[in-house]
N, C-alpha and C positions, 0 to 999 in steps of 0.2 A: 074702306072697311075698317071697322072697330077692332082693336086687339083684346086677346083674353084678358078678364080682370082677375087680377091677384088681391087679397087683403093679407098683409103681413102684420105681426104682432111683434114689438120690441117694448115693454114697459116697465123697464127696471132702472137700474142704474146707469151712470156715464159708463163706464166700461163696456157694461153689458150694450148698451146702445151702439158703441163704438164697435164692437165684435160683430154687428149686425150689419154694420153700413156695407161693407163687400157683397154681400148677400142681395140687399136691397139695389145696388147697383146692378148686379148680375140679372136680378128679375127685371129690371125696368129696362133693360136692352130689349126683352122680348114681350113683355106684358104692359098693361096699364095698372101701375101699382098705387093702391092707396096703403096707408100706415097708421096703426093705432101704436102713437108712442107716449111716454109718461109725459104730462104736460110739462114738468120742469125740464125735460131734456130735448124737447122738439126744436128747439134752437140749434140743437146739432145736426138736424137733418134738413134746416131751411136752406134753399138755395140748391139743393141737389135736383139736377136736371132730369134725373132718372125716375122721379118720383111723382106722380099725378096729383095726390093730396095727403095732408097729415092731419089726423084725428087726436087731438090731446085726450089722454086718458087719464081718469083717476079710479083709484080704486076703491069707490064706493056705489050703492045703489043708484043714486041720483045720477052720477055721470054715466052709468051702465045705459039707465034709461033713456038718456039723451043720445047717447051714441046709436042705441038701437032705433031710435026715431030717426037721426040723421042718416043712418046707412039703410034705413027701409026700402028706400028706392033703387038700391044696389043689390045686382046679382052676381057674385064671383064664382070663377071658375074653380079657384082654389083658394084656401085659407092656409097660410104659412105661419106656424107659431115659433118665432125664432127664439125669443125668450120672454116669459111672462109669469106672474103668479097663477095660482090655481083658480083664483076668483075670475078669471077671464072667460072660464068655461060658462059662467051665468049668463055673459053676454053671447056667447057663440049659440046658445039656445034660441036665440031672437033673431039671427041673422040668417040669410039665403045664401047658400054656396052648393058647389058640388061635392068636393071632399075637402078634408084637411089633414095636416100632418105636424107632428111635434117631434123633439127628443126629449122630451121631459117625463116621458112614461105614462102618457094619457092614452090608451085604449078603449075609447068611448064609441063603440058601433053606432049607437042611437044619434050621434052627433056626427057621423060619418068621419071621425078621427081616427087615424093611427098613430103609433108610436113608432119612430125609425129606431133600429137598434143604436146604442149611444156606444161609442169608442172611447174610453178614458183617455187613449194615447194621443187623440187629435186635438189639435188646437181648436179653442173657441171661435175662431173665425170659421176655419174649415168644416166645424160641425153646422154651421149655420149656412154654408155653401152647400152642404149636402142635402139642406132642405130647399134649396133654391133649385138644386138639379131635380129633385122629386118633382118639383112642379113644373118642369120642362125647361128651364133657364140653361143656358149653354155657357159654361165657365172659360174665362179668359186667364192669362198667367197673372197679371196685375191685380186678380181679384182677390190675391192672398192679402192684399195690403189696404188698411183703412184709410179713408178719406173724410174730409170735410171741406165742404165748399164756400169759401171765402171771396168776399167781393174785394176789388184794389182797395176801395175807400177803407173798408175793415183794417187791411194791414197798414194804411197811411195813420188810421187812428190810434193803432196801438203802439205806433212808433212816435207819435205826438205823445202818449200817455207815457212811455217810457222815457221820453226827453222830460216830460213834466216831473218824473222822479229822480231826474239825476243822472239817468243811464244815457248818456250821450254817444251817438253812433262813432265808429273808429276803435271801440273797445271791444274785446269779448265779454258775452254775457252768458251767465250761467243761472238756470233756476234750479231751486232746491225744494223739493216736494216732501215735506217732513212727515204729514199726516198720512192717515189710513183708517180706514171704517173700522178696523179692529185692531187691538193693540199688539197681536201676534204678528203682523205686517210692517211692525214700526222698527226702523233702524233709531237708536238713540237719538234725540235732538242735539246732544252735547257733541256728537261725532260729525253731524251733520255741519254743526257750527265749527269745530275744529279744520273739517275739511273746506268750507267755504272760506275761512281764514287763511290758509294755506295758498287757495287759488287767488284770493284778493292779493295777495304780497306778490304775485307775479302780475299783476295789472287787470285782473280778471273782475267784472262787476257782478257781483252777486245780487239776487231778488230771491226772496222767500214766497213761494207760491202756496196758497191756502185759504181758509175761511177762517171768520172771526172765533170759533170755537177752538182754533188750533193756535191762539196767539200766545199760550204758556209755553209751547213749543219754540216759537220764535224767539221768547225770552230767554228760554235755557240755552238756545243755540248761540244767541248772542253774547251771553255771560260767559259762555266757555271760548267763544271767539275771541273775546275781548275787543270787540266792534260791533257798529250797527249793520245790517245789510237793508236794501231796498226791500218794500214790502209790497204784494201783490196780492190782498186778501179782498175776499166777497165780490169778484169780477164775475159779470154777467159770462155765461158759456162763449157766446160770441166774440167778447173781447178777450177772454180768457185763451181762446183757442189762436185768436190772432197775435196777443202777446208772448204765446209759445213758439210760435211761428217765427217771431223775429228774436228769438235766442239762439246761441250757439251750441247748447247743449242743456239737456235736463237730467238732473239726478233725482232719482224719485223711488219711492217705496211701490208695491203693488198696489196702486189706486189710480182713480180716474184720470188725473192730470198725465200721467205715464201713459195711457191709453191715446189720450186727446194729442200729446205731443207727436206720437207716432203718425195721427192722423193729418198733421200738418207738415209733416217732414222734417221734424227737427230731431237729430241725433239724440237718443235716449240711453242714459246708463240705469238700468233697473236692479234693484236692490231686493233680493229675494230668501226667504227663509223656507217656511213650511209649503208654501204655494208653489206649485211646480209650473216653471216658466216656460215648458215644452206646452204647457195647455193655454197659459194667459199673459206669456211675457213678449215682448217685443221681439221682432224677428225682420225689420229691415237691414239691408246691408251696411248701414253704419252704426245701427244699434247694439250694444253691449249688454250683458247680464252678469252679474256676480251673485252666486247663492250658496247659501251654506245648508247642510241638511238639517232637517228638525231634530230637536234634541229627545223629545219625549215620543214614546210608543205605546197607544196610538196618540198623534197630535191632540192638543185640547182646542185648536183653534180659537174660536170665538171666546171660548171660557177661559183662555189663557192670559193672565194679569201680569206675567213676567217672561217676556218673550227672550228666555235665554239663547236661543239659538240665534236671533237677529245679533245678539251681544257678540257672537263669535267671529261677525263680519268685520276684518280690521279696516281702520281709517286708511293705511298704506295701499290697500289694494284698491279702494275705491279712488283715492288720488292718482295712483299710476294709472289706472284706467281712464280718469277724467283727463290727464296731460295728453295720455295719447290720442284719446277722441279729438280734444282741441286742436292738437298740432295735425290731424288728418284734415279736420274742418279747415283750418289756415291754408 
């Protein structure tokens, strides 16, 4: 007997895709789950045994027409919009399904779409799990944690890659994630550099994690540190996840690798200013958070060009937390 069918949508950034992962697993235990996922993030969901099929999504008319054709033979009991932009509605008008729900405020009776009330105090993972419950999924305690499903050979490839960079096994490894999509989420690169240098003096191998448009941050960090760090830039998402899994600690701003690190069970030290870690922060038993309150009221967020609140976060506090976390890891 075939299982009920669910179409889930998570078509945005790395962090948002990771926040959706627990809900997808919960849904997959009870339903046959197809997923609309941003084409650049689909690798994060590959290998997930709870999912039936991934449909790469791009936010343009051609992609939506292609998906409508690909899904024309499917009839879904439920559509669950875990996280997506508003243009997804244009695709829903062309699909066949019984009912749909979201937490983005779309009350669309003509599309049989209801908006669940949003709780600003709820973590983004739990918010998406509520949608899974709405569809009929039964939750388990472990569903509050994110997961990426990596193969054994991917861990081996990551270890080989790290060795090729001079990061030999037997020494503790710490990743620094200095970038973020918005300036107001960034701790100064110079402070990352000095923290990295202090760790390196204790025999810790340091690797900067990011992409090529953040090379200026690496340069500033290294100048402040007075030394060069290993570099992990422009890694594919699967290799990035596996590399993060081989580290002992990740020190990160509120950005994608922070969430990806949690999904591979590496301890994460999250640095937060205006954004709320209760909503988007790490919450694993070995994770830690350092938060400073926002300076401006209201917070300018993406319009902020001088994140003075993040400047209030002291290097000593980050170093103290990092050393404690490494000692616990040992």
